[in-house]
N, C-alpha and C positions, 0 to 999 in steps of 0.2 A: 778096315781103318774108316772111321767116320769121315763124312765127308766135309768137317769143319771143325774149327778149334776156338772154343771162348778162352781168351787169354786174359789174364791178371797184369797189366803192364806195369813194371818197375818205372818207367818214366824217368828214366836216368840217360844223361845223354853219355855215350861212350866216349873216353878220351883216348887220344891217338892221332895219327898222322892223317886219317882221312876226316875226321869231324874239325883237325886242325885246319886244312885246306879248305872245308866248307865253311869255317869260319873267317878266314881272312882272304879268300880269293871271291873278286865279285866278278863274273863274266859278264855282266849285262853291258856294261862299257864296250867292251870287246866285241859283242854282236851287233851293238847298235853302230858299230865302225862298218861293218859288213855292206857292201853296196845294194845287196837283193834283201838286208833285214827289215822286217815290218813285223809289228804283234799279229799273232794270230786272232782270228775272232774268238769270243766268249757269248754263248747263247744262252738265253732261259727258255727251257722248254716247257710252256705253261701247259700245254694240252697233254704231254706224255706224264707230267707231274700229276695231274689230275686223274689218267687211267691209272697211275701207279699207286696213288693213294698218298702221296706225301706232298709237302709245303711248296717245294719250286725244286727243279732240276737244273743245273747250270751245266754246260758242258764246253770245254775248251777243243776247239777244232784244229788239230796239228796237220791235217793235210796241206795245208798252206804254208808250211815252214819251210823257207830257203829255197823254194823249188823243187824240195827232195820227197815231198809226198808223206812227211812223217817227222817226227821230234828229234829224231837222233842226231841231227845234223847240229845241234846246240852242243851236245856233248863230245863230238869228235873234231871238231873246230876247234873248240877251245883247249881241249888236249893236245890236238897239233901245234896250236899257237903257243903253247907253253912248254912243250917240248923242243921245238924250233928257237925258242928263246932262249935256250939253256944251250942247246947245240944245233945250229943251224947248218951243220955238215952231215945231217942224217939225208941218207938219200932216198931209202925205202921205208915205208911203213908196211904193217902187216896185222891182219886182224881174222877171226873166226866171227861168223855170224850167220843167222837165220834170214838175212836180207838187208834191213834198213840201217843196221849199224854200219854193214860193209859196204853199202852206198854212200853213206855220209863220210865215212873215212875215205873212200875213194875220191870225192867231190873235196874234201878238206884239204887232200895231199895235192890235189891238182891244180888248186888255187895258189899252192905255195911251190909249183914247179917241182912236186916230188912225185915218185911213185909210191905204187899200192898194189899188195900181194893180198886176196882175199879168199880165205877157205871157207867154203860153204859144206853144210851137212847133206846127207842123203834127202833124196826127194826135196829138194829145194826147187820152186816153181821157177821154171824157165824165164817167166816175166823178169822175177826178181833177179836172175843170174844175169839177164840182159839190161837191167838197169845199172848194175854193178858196173858191168864191162862198159856201157854207154859213158861213165864217169873216168874212165881211161884205166881201170886196173885190171890186172892179172887175175882171174878167176880160177879158184882148182876147187871141184868138186871131189871130195875125200872119200864119199860112198859109206860115211861112218855117222852114228848119231852126234848130237852139238856137243857132249862134254869130251868126245875123242877128238872132234874136231878142232876144238880149242887146246887140246894136247898137242895135234900136229901143229898148228899154228904156232904154238909156245916154241917147239922142238926147231922149225922151220926158222924161227926168228934168231932164235941163237946160233943155228948153223950158218946161217947168211949174214950175219951182223945188220940185223933187220930191226926196226924198232917197232914192238907190238903193243898195238893200242887195243886194249880189250875193256870193256865195262864191267868186267867181273876180277874181283880181288881174291889172291890169295898168299899164302905165307912168302914173304919176300917179293911179292908183287902188290904194292898198294897205292904208289903215287899217281900213276897214270889212270887207274880207274877212278880216283879221287877227283883229278882233272875233270874228267868224264863227267862225274856225278857234280860237282861246281858248275859245269856248262848247263846241265838240266835245270839249274835254279832260276835261270832267265825267263822259263816258262812261268814258272810260280811268281816271280816279281811284277810280270805283266798281268796276272790275275788280280795281284792286290792293286795295279793300278786301275784293273777295269772295274772294280767293285762299285766306284763311285757312279757307274753306269746305270747301277741299279739300286740306288739309295743303300748301298754298304749293309747288305744282309748278312745277319751271323750264320756262317754255314756249319751246320752241326755235323755233317758225316762227308766224309772223302773215301772212295773208293779206288784202288790203285790196282790195276793188272799187274802181275809180275811174271817175268821169267826168272833170271838170276836175282831181280831185287834191287839193282841199282838206282834205276828210275824211281820206284816207289821210296826207297831209303831216301833219295833226296828230297820228294815230295814231303815226306814224314818230319824230316829234318825242317825243312821250311818252315812247316805249320806249329811245329814245336816251338821254334825259336821266335817266330812273328807272333804268335799267340799265347805261348806260355801254357798258364794253368787253365785258361779259356779255350784250349785247342779242341778242335772237331774230333769225333771217334774217326778211327781208321781200320779200314777192312781191306786185306789183303785177296784177290782174286786170282785162281790159276785155273788152267785146263784140267779136266777130269783126270786125264792120262797123263800128264806131266805137272807133278806138283811136290817140287823140292823143297818148298818152305813150309807148306802144309805137315809133310812128312817131318821135317824137322823140328815143327811144333810138337808133333805128338811124341817125337824121340827125345826131346829136350834137348836135342844139340843139332848142328849143322850136318845134315846126312845126303848122300845121293838117293833119290827116291825108287822105290822098285815099283816100275811101271812101264808100259808100251809104247810112251811116247806118242800115240797115235790120235792126232789132234788137228782140226783146221787152223787153229790159233799159232801159226807158225813163229811169230815172234816171240812166243811165250814159251815154246817147246824147247824148256833146258832141264837141265836136271840138278846138279850140287849148286845152292845158292853161293852167290858173292860174299866173302868172308865178311866184309865191313859191312856190307849192305844188311847181312843176317842179324849183325850186331843192334844196329838201329832198330829193324823191323821188329826183332824179339822184344825190344824194351818198351817199345809203342802201339802195335798194333793190338787192337781189341778184339778183332775177329778175324780168322782166317777161312777162306772156303774154294772148294773144288766145284767147278759148273760143267756142265755136259755141252757140248758143241751146240745143241739146238737152242740153248740161251742164246748163245752170240748170233746164230742165224736168224733168230727172232728181232734181235735187237737192230740187226743192219736192217732188215726190212722196215722195222719201226722209223728207224732214221731216215730211211731214203724214202718212204712213202709217208711224211706226216700228216696229221690232220691239223684243221684250223689253220692258225697261223704260226704254227711251229716253223722253223725253217728245214729246208731238207739238208741233212748231212751225209756225205761219204764217207762212210767209216768201214775199214777194214776188218777183217774177221780177230785180230789181235787188238784192233784200235778200238772195239766195242766192250773189250774185256770188264771194265769196271763198272758200265751202264748194265751189261748181262748181269754181273752179280748184283746189282740192286735189283733187276727182274727175278732171279731167284730168292732173294729175300722178301719180294714182296710178293709173290705168287705162289711159291711151294710150300704148303702147309708143314713140311718139318723144319721149315727155316722160324716158325715162331719163336722157339727159345733165343734163337740169334736176334730176332727184332727187339724182344724184351731183353736183352743184355746191352743191345745198341741205343736203346731209348727211342727208337723209331715212333713217330705218331703222325697224324695227316697234317702236321706243323714243321716237319723236319725237312730243313733245307739242305740239299746234297749237291756236291761237286764231284764231276767226274771228268776224263781228259780223253778224247778220242785221238788215241796217239799215232795213228795212221788213216791213208786214205785208202783207197783201192789199188793196193800193191800187186794183186793178182787179178786181173781184170776178168778173166775167163772166169775164175771161180766166183768173183763178185757179181757178176751177172746172172748167173747160175742162181745165187743164193736170194738177191731182191727180187727177181723176176715172180710177178704176182703169180699166185697159185690160182 
């Protein structure tokens, strides 16, 4: 299988419950009502842009989000808020997670005096498990991969009459994942407000790292609706050994990838893409790529050891996915057809999001330590 897919997007917004919720639910006022809410910073990495050979690189740093070290609290908190608005008698929330979503759900549940049960797949870092437990959740290590862990959480929720809050949709389970996606939109609304700090530059390219794809799809949906025909180009970036979206593009339908799921990018280590996220991604993505872990490691070091006036950014293995994808595009000779397809030049303005900080500090320190 090729490491990339050049898509010819239809630019058609799918019609259904998910896009209806994205159109009609505004999570921003809810998030602003939270006591620990504040917008996360948006930085311009001038020196790194010069070294990559592009006009500008803007990066949103989600390590400062709601004290959770990752962006996932936006989606989980809004979904819990919406669920309890309809049924305040819910006692226990449940989910499957590689780490950040589980911690976010545990935190959101605890703020409402509710319980949380979080299932994690095999090889989840102890620090991530401890972070989830620190928010008051019961954590269950399934010993299985991510997709099977999702199935275990689903069955357990039904059996115990718990409320499942997953950021992955499937047939018959769409509303709650759509609320999670609607919660993610707050971040992109912040970005629109922060552009004034940089004299409103036109963004030409946005790279989204993806696991099941819900966050990437919410970002795509935002920019499509905000900028319409003047939208930026979109790139989906996945780990080399966990590439459900790339496999789905190659197959022409949503599929479970055939791969070993061996990657340091734990938050992206997923299989079958979310049903509704795939519909949005399929219709608007320009390029989908998979990258080896080395690109993530290199970018983590570049952000942690910046040159000149670029700020230091602490970004975890999954957090750097979008920027690592840009590094692949700009440094790998095999990516030349992709650059041409995307129209990347020395004047291209790029946006990426660092979706997490150092969620596995031991791993982080090993990677960023200067050699």
